[in-house]
VEXDONU-703625 format. One record per residue (C-alpha): residue number from 0; residue in three letters; x, y, z. Coordinates in steps of 0.1 Angstrom, whole numbers. Layout:
N
(node NUM ALA (X Y Z))
...
This chain:
541
(node 0 MET (-2148 584 -103))
(node 1 GLY (-2161 617 -122))
(node 2 ARG (-2172 600 -150))
(node 3 ALA (-2203 608 -153))
(node 4 LEU (-2194 647 -152))
(node 5 GLU (-2167 638 -178))
(node 6 LYS (-2193 619 -199))
(node 7 ALA (-2210 647 -201))
(node 8 HIS (-2185 672 -214))
(node 9 ASP (-2177 643 -241))
(node 10 ALA (-2212 641 -253))
(node 11 ARG (-2218 677 -254))
(node 12 SER (-2180 677 -275))
(node 13 ALA (-2191 656 -296))
(node 14 LYS (-2221 672 -307))
(node 15 ILE (-2200 708 -313))
(node 16 ALA (-2178 685 -333))
(node 17 ALA (-2206 671 -352))
(node 18 ARG (-2222 703 -360))
(node 19 PHE (-2192 720 -373))
(node 20 GLY (-2170 689 -387))
(node 21 HIS (-2142 698 -360))
(node 22 VAL (-2127 681 -331))
(node 23 VAL (-2133 699 -294))
(node 24 VAL (-2099 699 -278))
(node 25 GLY (-2105 724 -250))
(node 26 TYR (-2138 730 -232))
(node 27 SER (-2143 738 -192))
(node 28 ARG (-2167 757 -168))
(node 29 PRO (-2172 794 -172))
(node 30 VAL (-2141 813 -162))
(node 31 ALA (-2139 842 -137))
(node 32 GLU (-2123 874 -159))
(node 33 LYS (-2086 863 -140))
(node 34 GLU (-2083 830 -154))
(node 35 ARG (-2092 838 -187))
(node 36 SER (-2060 833 -214))
(node 37 PHE (-2056 846 -251))
(node 38 GLY (-2087 865 -252))
(node 39 GLN (-2109 837 -247))
(node 40 LYS (-2146 840 -243))
(node 41 ARG (-2168 833 -214))
(node 42 MET (-2178 798 -230))
(node 43 ASP (-2140 790 -230))
(node 44 VAL (-2149 766 -259))
(node 45 THR (-2116 761 -286))
(node 46 ILE (-2121 746 -318))
(node 47 ARG (-2093 733 -340))
(node 48 ARG (-2090 719 -375))
(node 49 LEU (-2080 684 -368))
(node 50 ALA (-2086 650 -390))
(node 51 PRO (-2119 642 -376))
(node 52 THR (-2111 609 -370))
(node 53 VAL (-2090 622 -336))
(node 54 SER (-2106 616 -305))
(node 55 VAL (-2101 637 -278))
(node 56 LYS (-2117 641 -246))
(node 57 GLY (-2132 669 -237))
(node 58 TYR (-2118 695 -210))
(node 59 TRP (-2082 690 -215))
(node 60 ARG (-2059 717 -210))
(node 61 MET (-2050 733 -245))
(node 62 ASN (-2015 743 -238))
(node 63 SER (-2011 711 -220))
(node 64 SER (-1974 692 -229))
(node 65 TYR (-1991 659 -230))
(node 66 ARG (-2009 647 -259))
(node 67 ASP (-2042 647 -242))
(node 68 TRP (-2053 633 -210))
(node 69 ARG (-2048 592 -215))
(node 70 ASP (-2011 601 -221))
(node 71 TYR (-2012 622 -187))
(node 72 GLN (-2024 592 -173))
(node 73 GLU (-1999 571 -188))
(node 74 ALA (-1973 597 -171))
(node 75 VAL (-1984 597 -137))
(node 76 ALA (-1986 557 -136))
(node 77 ALA (-1949 556 -154))
(node 78 PHE (-1936 579 -120))
(node 79 PHE (-1951 557 -98))
(node 80 ARG (-1939 524 -115))
(node 81 ALA (-1905 540 -121))
(node 82 ARG (-1905 544 -80))
(node 83 GLY (-1912 504 -77))
(node 84 CYS (-1950 509 -74))
(node 85 ALA (-1972 488 -92))
(node 86 ALA (-1998 513 -113))
(node 87 ALA (-2029 505 -128))
(node 88 VAL (-2043 525 -153))
(node 89 GLU (-2086 528 -156))
(node 90 GLU (-2088 501 -130))
(node 91 ARG (-2118 493 -112))
(node 92 VAL (-2121 492 -78))
(node 93 THR (-2146 479 -54))
(node 94 GLY (-2150 493 -24))
(node 95 ALA (-2175 482 7))
(node 96 ARG (-2205 502 -8))
(node 97 ALA (-2193 504 -47))
(node 98 SER (-2175 498 -72))
(node 99 HIS (-2153 527 -87))
(node 100 THR (-2130 533 -119))
(node 101 VAL (-2098 548 -107))
(node 102 ASP (-2076 571 -131))
(node 103 VAL (-2047 554 -121))
(node 104 TYR (-2046 525 -87))
(node 105 VAL (-2014 524 -71))
(node 106 THR (-2000 497 -44))
(node 107 PHE (-1969 489 -29))
(node 108 ARG (-1956 472 5))
(node 109 HIS (-1941 493 34))
(node 110 HIS (-1930 475 66))
(node 111 GLY (-1950 445 56))
(node 112 MET (-1983 460 46))
(node 113 GLU (-2001 467 17))
(node 114 CYS (-2004 503 8))
(node 115 ARG (-2031 516 -16))
(node 116 TRP (-2030 552 -30))
(node 117 ILE (-2063 565 -52))
(node 118 VAL (-2048 588 -82))
(node 119 GLU (-2069 610 -99))
(node 120 CYS (-2055 630 -131))
(node 121 LYS (-2069 662 -142))
(node 122 LEU (-2057 673 -176))
(node 123 TRP (-2082 706 -174))
(node 124 GLN (-2078 739 -185))
(node 125 GLY (-2100 752 -149))
(node 126 ARG (-2089 748 -117))
(node 127 VAL (-2104 717 -97))
(node 128 GLY (-2132 725 -75))
(node 129 LYS (-2141 716 -45))
(node 130 GLN (-2167 689 -53))
(node 131 GLU (-2137 665 -68))
(node 132 ILE (-2119 667 -35))
(node 133 LEU (-2151 657 -19))
(node 134 THR (-2155 628 -45))
(node 135 LEU (-2123 616 -43))
(node 136 LYS (-2126 615 -4))
(node 137 GLY (-2154 598 -6))
(node 138 VAL (-2137 571 -26))
(node 139 VAL (-2106 568 -6))
(node 140 GLU (-2129 563 18))
(node 141 ASP (-2154 537 3))
(node 142 ILE (-2121 517 -8))
(node 143 GLY (-2100 520 22))
(node 144 ALA (-2074 535 8))
(node 145 ASP (-2041 551 27))
(node 146 ARG (-2040 580 7))
(node 147 GLY (-2055 601 -23))
(node 148 ILE (-2036 620 -47))
(node 149 ILE (-2051 646 -73))
(node 150 PHE (-2031 657 -102))
(node 151 CYS (-2043 689 -120))
(node 152 GLU (-2017 711 -139))
(node 153 THR (-2036 740 -141))
(node 154 GLY (-2045 743 -97))
(node 155 PHE (-2068 741 -71))
(node 156 GLN (-2094 765 -60))
(node 157 THR (-2095 776 -27))
(node 158 GLY (-2125 755 -21))
(node 159 ALA (-2108 725 -29))
(node 160 ARG (-2082 734 -8))
(node 161 ASP (-2098 737 21))
(node 162 ALA (-2119 704 12))
(node 163 ALA (-2083 691 13))
(node 164 ARG (-2074 703 45))
(node 165 HIS (-2067 679 73))
(node 166 SER (-2068 651 54))
(node 167 ASN (-2052 619 33))
(node 168 LEU (-2056 644 -1))
(node 169 VAL (-2024 653 -20))
(node 170 LEU (-2033 682 -45))
(node 171 VAL (-2003 682 -69))
(node 172 THR (-2003 710 -92))
(node 173 SER (-1970 698 -117))
(node 174 LEU (-1963 666 -126))
(node 175 ASP (-1929 676 -132))
(node 176 GLU (-1922 691 -103))
(node 177 PHE (-1936 665 -86))
(node 178 ARG (-1913 636 -103))
(node 179 ARG (-1882 661 -100))
(node 180 THR (-1884 666 -62))
(node 181 ALA (-1897 630 -46))
(node 182 GLU (-1873 615 -32))
(node 183 VAL (-1889 576 -26))
(node 184 ASN (-1859 561 -15))
(node 185 ASP (-1857 524 -13))
(node 186 TYR (-1826 522 10))
(node 187 ARG (-1819 542 47))
(node 188 ILE (-1783 554 52))
(node 189 ASN (-1765 549 85))
(node 190 LEU (-1750 579 99))
(node 191 VAL (-1713 575 106))
(node 192 ARG (-1703 573 143))
(node 193 ARG (-1674 591 149))
(node 194 GLU (-1656 592 183))
(node 195 GLY (-1645 627 199))
(node 196 SER (-1611 639 195))
(node 197 GLN (-1610 659 225))
(node 198 PRO (-1613 642 259))
(node 199 GLY (-1643 641 273))
(node 200 ALA (-1660 649 238))
(node 201 PRO (-1692 625 235))
(node 202 PRO (-1693 602 199))
(node 203 VAL (-1712 622 169))
(node 204 TYR (-1732 603 142))
(node 205 ALA (-1722 621 113))
(node 206 PHE (-1737 623 78))
(node 207 PRO (-1717 608 54))
(node 208 GLY (-1720 631 27))
(node 209 GLY (-1702 661 53))
(node 210 ASP (-1736 677 58))
(node 211 GLN (-1738 708 86))
(node 212 PRO (-1769 700 101))
(node 213 GLN (-1785 733 119))
(node 214 ARG (-1821 732 125))
(node 215 LEU (-1836 703 141))
(node 216 LEU (-1872 692 141))
(node 217 ALA (-1890 665 159))
(node 218 TYR (-1920 648 142))
(node 219 CYS (-1936 616 147))
(node 220 ALA (-1907 600 164))
(node 221 LYS (-1887 614 130))
(node 222 ILE (-1865 645 133))
(node 223 PHE (-1865 668 99))
(node 224 VAL (-1826 680 99))
(node 225 ALA (-1824 714 81))
(node 226 ASN (-1781 708 63))
(node 227 TRP (-1768 737 56))
(node 228 LYS (-1739 730 36))
(node 229 THR (-1754 708 9))
(node 230 GLY (-1791 727 11))
(node 231 ASN (-1809 695 17))
(node 232 ILE (-1834 682 47))
(node 233 ALA (-1827 648 57))
(node 234 ILE (-1856 628 77))
(node 235 VAL (-1833 607 108))
(node 236 ASP (-1848 576 125))
(node 237 PRO (-1831 588 157))
(node 238 ALA (-1839 552 173))
(node 239 ALA (-1823 537 147))
(node 240 LYS (-1798 566 138))
(node 241 LEU (-1803 561 100))
(node 242 ILE (-1813 587 72))
(node 243 ASP (-1848 575 62))
(node 244 SER (-1847 595 30))
(node 245 VAL (-1831 630 17))
(node 246 ILE (-1851 661 3))
(node 247 GLN (-1833 686 -21))
(node 248 LEU (-1840 720 -16))
(node 249 ASP (-1839 745 -47))
(node 250 LYS (-1808 747 -67))
(node 251 TYR (-1797 786 -80))
(node 252 GLU (-1773 795 -109))
(node 253 SER (-1738 818 -95))
(node 254 ILE (-1717 839 -116))
(node 255 SER (-1686 844 -99))
(node 256 ARG (-1666 880 -106))
(node 257 PRO (-1641 885 -118))
(node 258 GLY (-1636 858 -145))
(node 259 GLY (-1676 855 -150))
(node 260 ALA (-1679 811 -140))
(node 261 ARG (-1706 797 -140))
(node 262 ALA (-1720 777 -108))
(node 263 ILE (-1749 757 -100))
(node 264 ARG (-1758 759 -59))
(node 265 GLN (-1785 750 -34))
(node 266 TYR (-1802 774 -14))
(node 267 PRO (-1797 765 26))
(node 268 PRO (-1828 758 49))
(node 269 GLY (-1841 782 70))
(node 270 ASP (-1863 775 97))
(node 271 MET (-1887 750 94))
(node 272 ALA (-1926 740 106))
(node 273 CYS (-1950 713 100))
(node 274 ALA (-1990 717 95))
(node 275 ASP (-2017 700 76))
(node 276 GLY (-1995 666 67))
(node 277 LYS (-1966 691 53))
(node 278 LEU (-1934 703 59))
(node 279 PHE (-1927 740 57))
(node 280 VAL (-1893 755 49))
(node 281 GLY (-1878 794 49))
(node 282 GLN (-1853 789 15))
(node 283 VAL (-1820 818 27))
(node 284 PHE (-1806 840 3))
(node 285 SER (-1838 831 -18))
(node 286 GLU (-1876 847 -18))
(node 287 PHE (-1893 817 -8))
(node 288 ILE (-1907 792 16))
(node 289 LEU (-1911 757 3))
(node 290 VAL (-1939 735 17))
(node 291 ILE (-1932 697 10))
(node 292 ASP (-1955 665 11))
(node 293 ILE (-1945 648 40))
(node 294 ALA (-1959 612 24))
(node 295 THR (-1944 619 -6))
(node 296 GLN (-1919 636 1))
(node 297 SER (-1922 661 -30))
(node 298 ILE (-1922 701 -32))
(node 299 VAL (-1956 711 -40))
(node 300 LYS (-1956 747 -35))
(node 301 ARG (-1938 776 -32))
(node 302 ILE (-1949 809 -18))
(node 303 MET (-1932 841 -27))
(node 304 VAL (-1930 861 4))
(node 305 PRO (-1917 895 8))
(node 306 VAL (-1881 904 8))
(node 307 SER (-1864 867 19))
(node 308 GLY (-1872 834 30))
(node 309 GLU (-1846 843 63))
(node 310 GLY (-1871 843 91))
(node 311 ALA (-1884 824 122))
(node 312 MET (-1913 796 118))
(node 313 THR (-1943 780 138))
(node 314 SER (-1968 768 131))
(node 315 SER (-2008 774 151))
(node 316 PRO (-2015 741 176))
(node 317 ASP (-2044 732 152))
(node 318 GLY (-2021 731 122))
(node 319 ARG (-2047 753 103))
(node 320 TYR (-2018 783 99))
(node 321 ILE (-1978 787 96))
(node 322 TYR (-1965 817 114))
(node 323 PHE (-1935 837 93))
(node 324 ALA (-1914 865 113))
(node 325 SER (-1890 876 84))
(node 326 ASN (-1857 883 98))
(node 327 ARG (-1851 904 65))
(node 328 SER (-1887 928 64))
(node 329 GLN (-1902 942 95))
(node 330 ARG (-1937 922 94))
(node 331 LEU (-1951 886 101))
(node 332 LEU (-1970 863 75))
(node 333 ILE (-1997 843 86))
(node 334 ILE (-2002 818 60))
(node 335 ASP (-2028 798 53))
(node 336 SER (-2018 760 53))
(node 337 ALA (-2042 744 29))
(node 338 THR (-2045 780 5))
(node 339 TYR (-2010 791 10))
(node 340 GLU (-2024 829 11))
(node 341 TYR (-2010 852 37))
(node 342 GLU (-2017 879 59))
(node 343 GLU (-1992 907 62))
(node 344 VAL (-1987 919 103))
(node 345 ARG (-1963 950 107))
(node 346 TYR (-1937 946 136))
(node 347 PRO (-1945 974 161))
(node 348 GLY (-1931 1009 156))
(node 349 GLY (-1892 1008 149))
(node 350 ALA (-1888 970 155))
(node 351 ARG (-1866 954 132))
(node 352 GLY (-1852 911 126))
(node 353 CYS (-1864 884 145))
(node 354 LEU (-1846 854 151))
(node 355 CYS (-1872 831 171))
(node 356 VAL (-1918 827 174))
(node 357 LEU (-1939 809 196))
(node 358 ALA (-1973 801 196))
(node 359 HIS (-1990 792 228))
(node 360 PRO (-2004 763 224))
(node 361 SER (-2037 770 237))
(node 362 ARG (-2050 808 240))
(node 363 PRO (-2044 830 204))
(node 364 LEU (-2011 846 212))
(node 365 LEU (-1980 849 192))
(node 366 TYR (-1944 860 208))
(node 367 MET (-1918 870 188))
(node 368 GLY (-1880 877 196))
(node 369 ILE (-1871 910 182))
(node 370 GLN (-1837 926 176))
(node 371 ARG (-1840 960 173))
(node 372 GLY (-1865 988 184))
(node 373 GLY (-1875 978 220))
(node 374 LYS (-1884 1008 242))
(node 375 ILE (-1888 1009 283))
(node 376 GLU (-1914 1035 290))
(node 377 GLY (-1913 1046 256))
(node 378 ARG (-1877 1057 253))
(node 379 SER (-1854 1036 232))
(node 380 TYR (-1816 1040 235))
(node 381 GLU (-1789 1038 219))
(node 382 GLY (-1782 1001 208))
(node 383 GLY (-1800 975 202))
(node 384 ASN (-1830 974 220))
(node 385 SER (-1843 937 218))
(node 386 PHE (-1876 931 228))
(node 387 LEU (-1899 906 232))
(node 388 ALA (-1933 910 214))
(node 389 THR (-1967 894 220))
(node 390 PHE (-1993 897 192))
(node 391 ASP (-2031 883 200))
(node 392 LEU (-2046 867 173))
(node 393 SER (-2080 874 180))
(node 394 ALA (-2079 908 185))
(node 395 GLY (-2052 916 155))
(node 396 GLU (-2031 939 181))
(node 397 TYR (-2001 936 201))
(node 398 VAL (-2007 929 240))
(node 399 GLY (-1971 930 251))
(node 400 SER (-1938 943 249))
(node 401 LEU (-1911 929 271))
(node 402 HIS (-1879 950 266))
(node 403 LEU (-1850 923 271))
(node 404 ALA (-1816 948 261))
(node 405 GLU (-1800 951 294))
(node 406 ILE (-1789 993 298))
(node 407 GLU (-1756 996 309))
(node 408 ASN (-1741 1037 309))
(node 409 GLY (-1772 1052 294))
(node 410 ARG (-1767 1025 257))
(node 411 SER (-1784 992 250))
(node 412 ASP (-1760 961 245))
(node 413 ASP (-1768 941 214))
(node 414 SER (-1784 910 225))
(node 415 ALA (-1812 894 206))
(node 416 PRO (-1837 866 217))
(node 417 ILE (-1825 835 204))
(node 418 CYS (-1849 805 212))
(node 419 LEU (-1887 805 228))
(node 420 THR (-1898 775 244))
(node 421 TYR (-1935 777 264))
(node 422 ASP (-1940 759 297))
(node 423 GLU (-1976 748 299))
(node 424 GLY (-1973 736 331))
(node 425 ASP (-1961 767 348))
(node 426 GLY (-1976 789 321))
(node 427 CYS (-1946 807 315))
(node 428 VAL (-1922 816 286))
(node 429 PHE (-1883 808 284))
(node 430 VAL (-1867 830 266))
(node 431 GLY (-1828 824 257))
(node 432 MET (-1808 851 248))
(node 433 PHE (-1779 859 221))
(node 434 GLN (-1747 877 234))
(node 435 SER (-1764 887 265))
(node 436 ARG (-1755 878 299))
(node 437 ARG (-1787 877 309))
(node 438 GLY (-1790 838 299))
(node 439 ILE (-1819 827 299))
(node 440 CYS (-1853 847 309))
(node 441 ARG (-1882 834 324))
(node 442 VAL (-1916 856 312))
(node 443 ASP (-1946 857 323))
(node 444 GLU (-1975 840 299))
(node 445 LEU (-1984 875 284))
(node 446 GLY (-1948 883 277))
(node 447 ARG (-1945 915 302))
(node 448 THR (-1930 907 329))
(node 449 ILE (-1895 890 338))
(node 450 LEU (-1903 862 365))
(node 451 ALA (-1864 854 367))
(node 452 GLU (-1831 850 352))
(node 453 PHE (-1807 822 346))
(node 454 PRO (-1776 832 342))
(node 455 PHE (-1744 812 328))
(node 456 ARG (-1704 816 337))
(node 457 PRO (-1684 810 306))
(node 458 SER (-1662 778 311))
(node 459 THR (-1625 775 306))
(node 460 ARG (-1635 769 269))
(node 461 ASN (-1650 800 267))
(node 462 THR (-1624 830 266))
(node 463 HIS (-1636 851 240))
(node 464 PHE (-1672 863 258))
(node 465 SER (-1689 868 287))
(node 466 TRP (-1717 854 276))
(node 467 VAL (-1724 817 270))
(node 468 ASP (-1753 819 240))
(node 469 PRO (-1781 796 251))
(node 470 ILE (-1791 790 212))
(node 471 ALA (-1815 764 217))
(node 472 GLN (-1831 748 244))
(node 473 ALA (-1861 723 251))
(node 474 LEU (-1884 708 279))
(node 475 TYR (-1874 674 297))
(node 476 ARG (-1900 665 323))
(node 477 ASP (-1897 694 351))
(node 478 LYS (-1862 704 337))
(node 479 LEU (-1854 727 311))
(node 480 VAL (-1822 718 284))
(node 481 SER (-1801 745 273))
(node 482 VAL (-1778 742 241))
(node 483 ASN (-1750 769 256))
(node 484 ARG (-1730 775 223))
(node 485 ASN (-1698 795 234))
(node 486 ASN (-1695 769 260))
(node 487 ARG (-1698 740 236))
(node 488 GLU (-1718 724 265))
(node 489 LEU (-1752 707 268))
(node 490 VAL (-1767 720 306))
(node 491 VAL (-1800 705 321))
(node 492 LEU (-1813 727 346))
(node 493 ASN (-1846 727 372))
(node 494 LYS (-1865 747 347))
(node 495 ARG (-1883 768 386))
(node 496 SER (-1851 777 401))
(node 497 GLY (-1827 777 375))
(node 498 ILE (-1800 756 398))
(node 499 VAL (-1779 738 370))
(node 500 GLU (-1786 701 375))
(node 501 SER (-1758 687 349))
(node 502 VAL (-1735 694 325))
(node 503 ALA (-1722 677 292))
(node 504 PHE (-1691 688 271))
(node 505 LEU (-1702 686 235))
(node 506 GLY (-1668 688 216))
(node 507 GLU (-1650 714 206))
(node 508 ALA (-1654 729 170))
(node 509 PRO (-1658 761 155))
(node 510 ASN (-1692 784 160))
(node 511 GLY (-1705 752 188))
(node 512 PRO (-1734 736 184))
(node 513 ARG (-1765 751 168))
(node 514 ASP (-1800 730 178))
(node 515 VAL (-1816 707 199))
(node 516 VAL (-1849 687 206))
(node 517 VAL (-1856 661 229))
(node 518 ILE (-1874 627 221))
(node 519 GLY (-1883 604 248))
(node 520 ASP (-1853 599 274))
(node 521 LYS (-1823 618 248))
(node 522 ALA (-1813 648 235))
(node 523 ILE (-1801 650 200))
(node 524 VAL (-1781 684 199))
(node 525 ALA (-1773 694 159))
(node 526 TYR (-1733 701 161))
(node 527 PRO (-1728 716 124))
(node 528 GLU (-1691 717 120))
(node 529 ARG (-1685 682 138))
(node 530 GLN (-1710 671 109))
(node 531 GLY (-1737 652 130))
(node 532 LEU (-1758 647 158))
(node 533 ILE (-1750 640 191))
(node 534 PHE (-1772 620 213))
(node 535 GLN (-1770 626 250))
(node 536 ALA (-1791 606 276))
(node 537 LEU (-1813 625 299))
(node 538 ASP (-1829 601 321))
(node 539 ASP (-1799 601 349))
(node 540 ALA (-1795 634 347))
């Protein structure tokens, strides 16, 4: 596909070569000033004195590590063949309306069904534009392919990324990166059942490699599990209690002092969010948010962010944006999920540190749990002063500020909002409070008033703190499910009255459980020091 355009470039290249007796090895469209390199002219034609018998296709990248466009196609095809797929180069494929010549035609079987991918390879000097994306969309649709993938080492224009948004197209800017990060596994690994060592403790389904699951994200009946110790994202099938595949995050070099011993370590994952068929992962201790194409499980982009990838993350209901609230710098990033460009919004004056962020499901409101800098009627107290900030995305301004820290003897406690859940049925927000005797606060839709407080008492297992740390929560029917870290328990309570209906002990281990998601009638809890997941039935709660 797109051969008419490329043939035109070939013909023009041949004319230039015949006129000058040289071979044209680079030709592209006029380029913008920021795209030029090595002082190229606007026409951007490069002629190299080579043997006149050498045939080189126009429009390929001058500084590429590939010999020519054919070599690039073969390298892409070889990648898919190494993954067990059939990959035919320059394949003629018949669609419903026409026949198309495809750069690489990939086929494989999954769950007994044939899957077909249309792959285009653009070894171009310039970035791929919108028209090429629209052409690929048309071919994918005509052939009835499951996915279209376009490789271009020099990247994609903004219009191209916009055109690929909310589609079954994947844009890849580096074959080498794609090859390194793609984890297309042909096998599934069982989680290992381990019985609890204390009376009443439920079994844990542990990761074989000793991973420590921190964060959970439910997606299409699967769970993305962010494992801290080994620096990876495991994709878990909760129904079968199996690991479908594992995506490794970036590594970094560490030099110990004294002695200067060198070690290669892996960045741990932070918060996660899904948008536009991609998984966005904050990389703790690094300056990047990773973007992973979910279908191919490949890292397709690294978004450099101010200071650190540590912070809270969520997506807009339509998947157009990722909201990243930094825990290290005093700003919110509104990231376009297709182009990866972002807008910065400063936190309210004096505010710093954010551990949770939530988008309203139908209104342009964003809630942020801020650790420091809140005020009561303009007054700031000594101590933490945690608060809930509500930002109106359409107006571009903060419309709500609710002080959540408790004041005692003229001093604020050091609590922090740790998790947020929106209840569409009742139009309110549940705020789990860390290091606070408030427990969970039920807040109005605009984030201005505390409607109710659901405090918890320390259990006999919690002898060190006067609070329980409801560190994660989820809705289940007319109930609220809460993981209370210090009590090592999963609590089910009435979401309106706060009356506790059931309590399940989760086992004793340092630092307690960390996160929870609800799928069907089960709560799945991440327990890092027990190195696995706990599956707790809710239908009889």
